[in-house]
Backbone as CSV, one residue per row, in Angstrom:
resi,resn,N_x,N_y,N_z,CA_x,CA_y,CA_z,C_x,C_y,C_z
1,UNK,0.819,-1.198,0.000,0.000,0.000,0.000,0.856,1.253,0.000
2,UNK,2.005,1.261,0.671,2.810,2.440,0.904,3.116,3.282,-0.309
3,UNK,3.793,2.705,-1.286,4.196,3.476,-2.465,2.976,4.070,-3.159
4,UNK,1.929,3.320,-3.285,0.710,3.812,-3.921,0.099,4.934,-3.095
5,UNK,0.080,4.778,-1.775,-0.463,5.804,-0.887,0.340,7.092,-1.011
6,UNK,1.660,6.992,-0.971,2.513,8.169,-1.082,2.279,8.867,-2.422
7,UNK,2.241,8.124,-3.499,2.025,8.714,-4.818,0.636,9.343,-4.925
8,UNK,-0.351,8.721,-4.322,-1.708,9.264,-4.334,-1.769,10.592,-3.601
9,UNK,-1.134,10.664,-2.447,-1.116,11.903,-1.662,-0.413,13.011,-2.444
10,UNK,0.709,12.696,-3.023,1.471,13.696,-3.784,0.647,14.187,-4.971
11,UNK,0.040,13.283,-5.709,-0.768,13.668,-6.869,-1.986,14.491,-6.450
12,UNK,-2.565,14.184,-5.296,-3.776,14.866,-4.837,-3.541,16.321,-4.454
13,UNK,-2.291,16.709,-4.240,-2.026,18.101,-3.879,-2.319,19.045,-5.042
14,UNK,-2.186,18.528,-6.260,-2.387,19.384,-7.422,-1.209,20.320,-7.670
15,UNK,-0.157,20.157,-6.897,1.039,20.993,-7.028,2.070,20.281,-7.897
16,UNK,3.104,20.999,-8.350,4.152,20.349,-9.146,4.730,19.135,-8.409
17,UNK,4.755,18.014,-9.089,5.075,16.746,-8.454,6.489,16.666,-7.885
18,UNK,7.493,17.099,-8.611,8.875,16.921,-8.144,9.158,17.610,-6.811
19,UNK,8.862,18.910,-6.673,9.170,19.536,-5.376,8.318,18.975,-4.227
20,UNK,7.070,18.645,-4.501,6.210,18.083,-3.460,6.731,16.709,-3.052
21,UNK,7.128,15.922,-4.022,7.647,14.587,-3.723,8.915,14.678,-2.879
22,UNK,9.804,15.609,-3.208,11.036,15.775,-2.424,10.709,16.172,-0.983
23,UNK,9.828,17.150,-0.814,9.478,17.604,0.536,8.761,16.505,1.310
24,UNK,7.831,15.833,0.670,7.081,14.764,1.325,8.019,13.645,1.760
25,UNK,8.925,13.235,0.887,9.866,12.174,1.231,10.812,12.607,2.348
26,UNK,11.231,13.878,2.338,12.081,14.391,3.415,11.324,14.380,4.743
27,UNK,10.056,14.731,4.695,9.215,14.715,5.888,9.072,13.294,6.433
28,UNK,8.818,12.354,5.546,8.706,10.955,5.974,10.014,10.476,6.595
29,UNK,11.127,10.832,5.971,12.432,10.419,6.486,12.673,11.001,7.878
30,UNK,12.285,12.256,8.070,12.448,12.921,9.369,11.743,12.137,10.471
31,UNK,10.609,11.553,10.150,9.841,10.790,11.130,10.121,9.291,11.061
32,UNK,11.126,8.905,10.288,11.526,7.509,10.217,10.556,6.617,9.460
33,UNK,9.831,7.206,8.517,8.863,6.447,7.717,9.387,6.295,6.295
34,UNK,8.892,5.306,5.596,9.306,5.044,4.223,8.096,5.134,3.294
35,UNK,8.241,5.784,2.129,7.119,5.843,1.199,6.687,4.459,0.714
36,UNK,7.606,3.513,0.703,7.294,2.172,0.221,6.429,1.387,1.202
37,UNK,6.518,1.708,2.493,5.792,0.943,3.504,4.793,1.797,4.284
38,UNK,4.567,3.014,3.843,3.699,3.953,4.547,2.276,3.421,4.679
39,UNK,1.757,3.490,5.898,0.369,3.104,6.139,-0.470,4.368,6.330
40,UNK,-1.762,4.222,6.272,-2.655,5.368,6.449,-2.509,5.949,7.855
41,UNK,-2.306,5.110,8.851,-2.120,5.605,10.217,-0.822,6.395,10.355
42,UNK,0.239,5.919,9.719,1.500,6.658,9.740,1.352,7.991,9.016
43,UNK,0.633,7.985,7.913,0.392,9.220,7.169,-0.343,10.224,8.048
44,UNK,-1.364,9.778,8.735,-2.115,10.665,9.635,-1.208,11.260,10.701
45,UNK,-0.374,10.432,11.288,0.535,10.865,12.348,1.508,11.928,11.833
46,UNK,2.130,11.642,10.710,3.109,12.569,10.138,2.439,13.874,9.720
47,UNK,1.299,13.798,9.072,0.621,15.006,8.601,0.101,15.846,9.764
48,UNK,-0.361,15.224,10.830,-0.821,15.971,12.004,0.343,16.761,12.611
49,UNK,1.497,16.130,12.726,2.685,16.822,13.239,3.102,17.958,12.305
50,UNK,3.111,17.667,11.015,3.507,18.662,10.019,2.581,19.877,10.050
51,UNK,1.289,19.643,10.099,0.334,20.748,10.138,0.480,21.566,11.412
52,UNK,0.751,20.921,12.512,0.955,21.645,13.759,2.170,22.571,13.648
53,UNK,3.234,22.087,13.052,4.436,22.902,12.851,4.130,24.082,11.935
54,UNK,3.426,23.826,10.834,3.084,24.892,9.884,2.220,25.951,10.560
55,UNK,1.225,25.526,11.321,0.346,26.485,12.008,1.121,27.318,13.023
56,UNK,2.040,26.698,13.763,2.847,27.443,14.719,3.747,28.453,14.019
57,UNK,4.326,28.064,12.891,5.169,28.984,12.122,4.352,30.151,11.591
58,UNK,3.145,29.868,11.135,2.275,30.943,10.615,1.913,31.899,11.747
59,UNK,1.635,31.371,12.916,1.271,32.209,14.045,2.456,33.070,14.483
60,UNK,3.646,32.509,14.450,4.854,33.237,14.818,5.095,34.372,13.824
61,UNK,4.946,34.093,12.532,5.141,35.119,11.508,4.099,36.230,11.637
62,UNK,2.893,35.859,11.967,1.817,36.828,12.117,2.058,37.749,13.307
63,UNK,2.644,37.201,14.376,2.915,37.980,15.582,4.114,38.895,15.432
64,UNK,4.993,38.579,14.498,6.239,39.360,14.335,6.006,40.690,13.643
């Protein structure tokens, strides 16, 4: 399921595939996950952490 799941997520962004794929794979690596073995639960975990970081960065920029 992993490789297909990763490719599906990347394609679903509607953004240019190469830069999104690089960032997504770097994010997975940071959390010790592999695109080849990625499960839906792992995806949820990684994306929840990623979104929390993005929201905190946006809030910090807004306050500055």
